[in-house]
C-alpha positions as CSV (number, residue, x, y, z in Angstrom):
1,M,0.0,0.1,-0.1
2,S,1.1,3.6,-1.1
3,E,2.1,6.1,1.9
4,P,-0.6,7.9,2.9
5,L,-1.0,11.5,1.2
6,I,-2.2,13.4,4.8
7,D,-1.5,11.6,7.9
8,V,-3.4,13.9,10.9
9,R,-2.2,12.7,14.2
10,R,-3.5,14.0,17.2
11,V,-4.5,17.0,16.7
12,S,-6.4,19.2,19.2
13,K,-6.7,22.7,19.3
14,Q,-8.1,25.4,21.6
15,V,-8.9,28.8,22.0
16,A,-8.9,31.5,25.6
17,D,-12.2,33.2,25.4
18,S,-14.1,35.1,28.5
19,T,-15.2,31.6,30.4
20,G,-11.5,30.4,29.7
21,T,-10.7,27.8,27.1
22,L,-12.5,26.7,24.4
23,T,-11.7,22.6,23.3
24,I,-12.4,23.4,19.3
25,L,-10.1,20.3,18.6
26,H,-9.9,17.2,20.2
27,E,-7.1,14.8,19.0
28,I,-8.6,13.9,15.7
29,E,-6.4,11.5,14.0
30,F,-7.6,9.7,10.6
31,Q,-5.6,9.9,6.8
32,L,-6.0,10.5,3.8
33,W,-4.3,8.5,0.7
34,P,-3.1,9.3,-2.7
35,R,-6.9,10.0,-5.2
36,E,-8.8,9.7,-2.1
37,S,-11.9,12.1,-1.8
38,V,-13.4,13.2,2.0
39,A,-16.2,14.7,2.6
40,I,-15.4,16.4,6.4
41,V,-19.3,16.8,7.5
42,G,-20.7,17.9,10.9
43,A,-22.4,21.2,12.3
44,S,-21.5,24.8,12.1
45,G,-19.1,25.5,15.3
46,S,-18.0,21.4,15.2
47,G,-14.8,22.4,13.7
48,K,-14.5,21.2,10.5
49,S,-13.3,24.8,8.8
50,T,-10.3,24.8,11.6
51,L,-9.8,21.5,10.7
52,L,-9.6,22.8,6.6
53,S,-7.1,25.2,8.0
54,I,-5.0,23.0,10.0
55,L,-4.7,20.8,7.3
56,A,-3.2,23.8,5.4
57,G,-1.0,24.2,7.7
58,L,-3.1,28.2,7.5
59,D,-3.6,27.6,11.5
60,V,-1.6,26.7,14.2
61,P,-2.9,23.5,16.1
62,S,-2.2,23.3,20.1
63,A,-1.3,19.8,19.9
64,G,-0.3,17.3,18.0
65,T,0.9,17.6,13.9
66,V,0.2,16.8,10.1
67,I,2.7,15.7,8.0
68,V,1.5,16.1,4.5
69,A,4.0,13.5,1.2
70,G,6.2,12.7,4.5
71,V,6.4,16.3,5.1
72,D,5.7,17.6,8.8
73,L,4.3,20.8,8.3
74,F,4.4,22.3,12.0
75,K,7.9,21.8,11.9
76,L,8.1,24.4,8.9
77,D,8.0,28.4,10.1
78,E,5.5,30.3,8.2
79,D,7.2,30.8,4.1
80,A,8.1,27.4,4.3
81,R,4.5,26.3,4.9
82,A,3.4,28.7,2.3
83,G,6.1,26.7,0.0
84,L,4.7,23.1,0.2
85,R,1.3,24.7,0.2
86,S,2.5,26.1,-3.3
87,Q,4.1,23.2,-4.9
88,H,1.1,20.8,-2.8
89,M,-2.0,22.2,-2.6
90,G,-4.9,23.9,-4.6
91,F,-7.9,25.4,-2.0
92,V,-12.0,26.3,-3.6
93,F,-13.6,28.6,-0.6
94,Q,-17.1,29.5,-0.4
95,S,-16.0,33.6,-0.9
96,F,-14.8,32.7,-4.8
97,Q,-11.5,34.8,-3.4
98,L,-10.5,36.3,-6.7
99,L,-9.1,38.8,-7.2
100,G,-10.5,41.7,-8.3
101,N,-8.2,44.0,-9.7
102,L,-6.9,40.6,-12.4
103,T,-9.8,39.1,-15.1
104,A,-10.7,35.5,-15.2
105,L,-7.6,34.9,-17.5
106,E,-5.3,36.4,-15.0
107,N,-6.4,35.0,-11.8
108,V,-5.8,31.4,-13.4
109,M,-2.4,32.8,-13.9
110,L,-1.1,33.5,-10.4
111,P,-0.7,30.5,-8.8
112,L,1.9,28.8,-12.1
113,E,3.3,32.8,-12.4
114,L,4.6,32.1,-8.9
115,M,5.9,29.1,-9.4
116,G,8.1,30.2,-12.7
117,R,6.3,28.6,-15.1
118,P,6.8,30.3,-18.1
119,D,3.6,27.9,-20.2
120,A,1.2,30.5,-17.0
121,R,-0.8,32.0,-20.5
122,V,-1.6,28.3,-23.1
123,A,-2.0,26.7,-18.9
124,A,-4.9,28.9,-17.7
125,T,-6.2,29.6,-21.6
126,E,-6.4,25.5,-21.7
127,M,-7.7,25.3,-17.4
128,L,-10.0,28.2,-18.1
129,R,-11.8,26.4,-21.4
130,R,-12.5,23.1,-19.9
131,V,-14.7,24.9,-17.4
132,G,-15.8,26.3,-20.2
133,L,-14.9,30.2,-20.1
134,G,-13.6,30.2,-22.8
135,E,-14.7,33.2,-23.6
136,R,-14.3,34.6,-20.6
137,L,-11.0,35.4,-20.6
138,G,-10.9,39.1,-20.4
139,H,-13.7,39.5,-17.8
140,Y,-13.5,40.5,-14.3
141,P,-15.0,38.6,-11.4
142,K,-17.1,41.8,-11.5
143,V,-19.3,40.9,-14.9
144,L,-19.2,36.9,-13.4
145,S,-21.8,35.5,-12.3
146,G,-21.6,33.4,-8.9
147,G,-21.1,30.3,-10.8
148,E,-18.7,31.6,-13.7
149,Q,-16.8,33.0,-10.7
150,Q,-16.2,29.7,-8.5
151,R,-15.6,27.9,-12.3
152,V,-12.2,30.4,-12.4
153,A,-11.9,29.9,-8.9
154,L,-11.7,25.5,-9.8
155,A,-9.6,26.3,-13.2
156,R,-6.9,28.2,-10.5
157,A,-7.7,24.8,-8.1
158,F,-6.5,22.6,-10.6
159,V,-5.0,24.2,-13.8
160,V,-1.7,23.3,-10.5
161,R,-2.5,20.0,-10.8
162,P,-2.5,20.1,-7.2
163,A,-1.2,16.6,-5.3
164,L,-4.3,17.9,-2.3
165,L,-7.6,19.8,-2.8
166,L,-9.2,22.0,0.1
167,A,-13.0,23.2,-0.7
168,D,-14.3,24.9,2.0
169,E,-18.5,24.9,1.4
170,P,-17.4,25.1,-2.1
171,T,-21.5,26.0,-3.2
172,G,-22.5,27.7,0.2
173,S,-23.3,30.4,-2.1
174,L,-24.7,29.2,-5.4
175,D,-28.0,27.6,-6.0
176,F,-29.2,25.3,-6.3
177,A,-28.6,24.3,-9.8
178,T,-25.3,26.5,-10.5
179,G,-23.8,24.3,-7.5
180,E,-24.8,20.5,-9.0
181,T,-23.3,21.7,-12.3
182,V,-19.6,23.1,-10.3
183,M,-19.6,20.0,-7.8
184,A,-20.1,17.9,-10.9
185,L,-17.0,20.0,-12.3
186,M,-15.7,19.7,-9.6
187,F,-15.6,15.5,-9.8
188,E,-14.7,15.5,-12.4
189,L,-11.5,18.4,-12.5
190,N,-10.7,14.9,-9.4
191,R,-10.5,12.4,-11.4
192,E,-8.8,13.7,-14.6
193,V,-5.5,15.7,-12.3
194,G,-5.4,12.7,-9.7
195,T,-5.8,14.9,-6.6
196,T,-7.3,13.9,-3.2
197,L,-9.9,16.2,-2.6
198,V,-10.5,16.6,1.0
199,L,-14.7,18.4,1.0
200,V,-16.1,20.6,3.4
201,T,-19.5,20.1,2.7
202,H,-23.5,20.3,5.3
203,D,-24.8,19.3,2.5
204,N,-25.3,15.4,2.9
205,A,-26.0,15.2,-0.5
206,I,-22.6,16.2,-1.6
207,A,-21.1,14.4,1.1
208,A,-22.4,11.3,-0.6
209,R,-20.1,11.7,-3.1
210,C,-16.9,10.9,-1.6
211,D,-14.8,8.0,-1.7
212,R,-15.4,8.1,3.0
213,Q,-16.8,10.9,4.9
214,L,-15.5,12.1,8.4
215,S,-17.9,13.3,11.5
216,I,-17.1,15.8,13.1
217,E,-19.5,16.8,16.7
218,A,-18.3,19.2,19.2
219,G,-14.5,19.2,17.6
220,R,-14.5,15.0,17.9
221,L,-14.2,12.1,15.4
222,V,-16.7,11.2,16.3
223,H,-17.6,8.2,12.6
224,S,-15.5,7.6,9.6
225,Q,-18.0,6.4,6.2
226,A,-17.0,5.1,3.7
227,R,-19.1,4.8,0.3
228,E,-21.5,1.9,-0.5
229,V,-20.5,1.0,-3.9
230,A,-23.2,-0.6,-5.7
C-alpha cells in the first residue's frame, strides 16, 4: 500500500475566551490516501473549517501535527509552509476569493506565475476552456455570475495539478442548480488530475459522492464512513 498523502496525528486546538479555554478540536486522527475524496461533515461550529485550515497549515494546532507528503507541517516556519502549499495544494472557497483587479485569465495564471511557469498563459487558457469559460478570459470577477466565479476558482485550483485540493463549502454561495453543476465539474476535474480531495460541506448529498465521510461533533471525530458501492 502507498504512503498516506496526509497523516493527521492527535490534532487538538484550544483558544482562550471570556469563560476560559474553549476546545475547538480534540485529538483528531485520520489518514488521507492519494486520489481519495473525503468529505468532512458536521454542524456549524463543530470545528470542521478549523480542521481544514490546520490541514493547510494556515492555522496552527495547540497539540499534535499534520504530515503532508512526508513533511511535518508544523516543524516548518510560516514561509516554508507557504512554499509547501504552493507545491502541493489547491484551494476552493465558498466566497471564491478571486482578485477583483485581475481578469479570469490573470487569476488562473497567478499561481503558475508564482511557480515561475513559462507556459502560464497557455495552461491557464486551456484550463478556463476546460471549465467552460473560454469566452470569458478577459472578464473581471464583478461581471461574472457566482457560478462562473466558482468555475474560475476551480480552474485556478486545478491548473497547478495539486496533490491535495481543499474545498470549504464550495457551493455555499450558489443556488442549487448552479451548485450541482459546479460540484459535478469539481469531481470530474478531481478524477482527471488525480488529486486527493478534502471537502468541507453540510450537504449530505455532496458528501455521499466522496469515497469517505468524516463526521465531526463538538470538535471530536465521531464517525468515518466509506461510500457504499452498488
